[in-house]
N, C-alpha and C positions, 0 to 999 in steps of 0.2 A: 513456669511463669506464674507469678503470684497474682492474686485477684485485683490488687491496686493497679498493676500495669494493664491487666485485661480491661478493667473499667475505663482507664484513661484512653486506651486505643478505641474502644467502642464509641467514645464521645468526640474523638478528634475528626477533623476533616481537612483535606488539602489535595494537592495534585502532584502526581509523579510523572517523570519522564522515563518510560520503559523502552528498552531495546528488545523488541519481540524476536525470539529465536525462530529459525526456519522450522517449518512443519507444525508450529503452534498456530492455532486460530487465535484471533483477538479475544474470543470468548474464553479460550483456554487460559490466557493470561489473567483475565478477571477471575475465573474459577480458582486458579492457583492462589492468587492473592487473598481471596475470600477464605480459603482454607488455612493459609499461613497466619493471617491476621485475625481471623475469627469475626470478620465484619461482612454482613450481607450487602450493605449498600456500597457497591463498587461498580463503576462503569468506565467506558472508554469513549473517546471523541474521534471516531473514524476508523473503520475497519481496514485491516491489511490482509491480503490473501495469505493462506497458509504457507505457500512456497516463498513468500517475500519475508524479508527481515526489516528491522529498523524501528523508527520512532513511533511510539504510541503514547498518547496522553491519557492517563488514568486518573479518575476521580475517586478519592477514598472518603467514605462517609456521606451521609445524606446531604449536608450542606454543599459538598463538592459536586456530587452527581447532578444536583439541580442546576449547576452552572456550566455543565459540559458543553452546552450548545454554543457558548461564546468562542470555542475553539474550532468548531466544525467547518466554518467557512474560510478559515485561514488558508493562504497559499501553501502548497505542498512542494517539497523538493525531493527528487529521487536520483539515484544512480542505477542504471539498467544495463544489463548485458543482453544484447540481441544475438541470436544465432541466425545468420542468413543461409539461404539455400534449403530451408525446410519450414513448413507451416505446422500448426497444431490446432486441433479442434477446440482447445481451450484458450488458444493464443499464448500459452506458456508451456513450460517444460513438463507439466503434470499430465498433459493430454496425449492424444495419439499423434505422433510426429509423422509427417508425410513429406518425403523429398519433393522439392519444387523444381520443375523443369525450366531452366533458364539458359540463355545463350552465352553471356559474357559476365565476368566478375567485375563489379564496379571498382574503380580506383578511388583513392582517398578524396580526390577533388570532386568526383561525382557524389560521393557520400555527403560531403560537406554542403554541396549545393542542394541536395534533397532535404537535408535536415533544416536548412534555412526556410524551406517552403512551409514548414509546420509552425513557424512563429506567428503569434497573433490569435485573434478570435476566429473560431471555426465551430463546426458542428461535428459531433462524434456519436456513432451508434453504439450503445452499450453492448457488450458481449453476452451471448446466451449463458455462458458459465459465469454468472455474477449474482450478487444478492439483490440486485435491483428488482423491484416488484412491478409487474404489469397486471392490471385487473386483480390486484390482491395476491398474486402468486409470484413467488421468487423464481427468477429466470433459471437459476441453476437446477432447481427441482424439476422443471420442465425438460431441461437439457438432459438430465440423467435418465429421463424416460424416452429419450431419442426424439424429442419434439423441438422444433424451432419455430418461433412465432415472429411476426413483424414487430420491430421496435422503433420507436420514434427517436430521431436524432435530438441531442440536447446541446446547448451552447457550452463551450469550454474556451479557455484561453491558455496558450503556451507563452509564458513570459520570457523564458530563456531555454534554449536547447543547444547544446554544444557537444562536440566530439571529444571524448576522453582518450579513446584508443581504438585502432582498427587493425585487425589482423585476421583477414577472412578465414573462416566464416564468422568470427566474433567481432561485434561492434559494441563498444561501451559508450554510453552517453549520459550526460547530466541534463536533467529536466526540472524547470520550475514551472508550475502550472496551477490553474484554478481548481477548486474543489469539484469533484465529479469527473475528473479526467481519468480514464483508464489507460495506464501505461502499456498494458498488454495489447490493447487495441491500437495504440500509437505505434507499437512495434510492428504489428501486422500491417498497418498502413504504410509505414516506412518501407517494409519489404515489398509491398506492391509497387511503390514508386521507383524503387531500385530495380525492379524486375526480377528479383531473386527469391521473393517470399521471405518471411522471417517470423520468428516467435520470440517471446521474452524468456530468456534462459534463467536469468537471475534478476532480482529486484530488491533494492534497499531504499527505504525512505529515510532520508538524512535530515529533513527539516519540516517543521510545521510552523508557519509564520516565523516569529523570532526565535523559536525553540529549536535546538540542534542536537543531533544524535550524540555528539561528544559529551554531553552532560547527562546522558541516560544511563540507567543501570539495567542489568538483566533481571528478570523476575526473581531468580534464585538469590540475588544479592539483597533483596528486601527482607527485613526481619522485624519482629516486634520492637527491638531495641533501636533500629535506625530509621524506621519509616518516617517519623515526624521530621527528623532533621534533613530528610531528603525531599520534603515538599518544596516546590519552587515558587518564586514570587511571580505574580501575574498582574 
């Protein structure tokens, strides 16, 4: 890469729609792009769990990173696969899975009725295995030490929740929700109401406000040559 291109990249700024791969942290995406582009000022607008995939808004350059807050409160859209009949200490597939003792397998009508009860405003207790801070300490760091502390419930809203597919033990749902909603916790709560227990087996963020995963690129698709032309209008 010649010095003229390098200089241009260091002075550009804009936003990218990135499709985060599974097992990458959101910080991994930022670190990868910093290395590829040679720019330190790169950030993202909203963390995704490592086991999850999907849409991440990334700001490139100082001018963009200063404006990332404008995206953080946008509604989020997800597709999640729940596994009924077992719970997890992390509420997802990365934790210790424990079979759940239940009497009957819910039919599709029961599932649909339970999902409807989660529509609207409600309160949700954040999971211990999360980056949320309590008294200045990240919950997941306490959880790794075997600690569990009391957490205050916070307000969330589920704008839309619908069944995509149900073939016990797998239940796939579409969810549109407010910022701060933990889909892993939603999966756990759905399992409790169904009487089967549940954890989130797969999670994909498909939308952030008006921005959709269909327009996103994987981190590996971003290069010095194409980064600027892939900045989106906002």
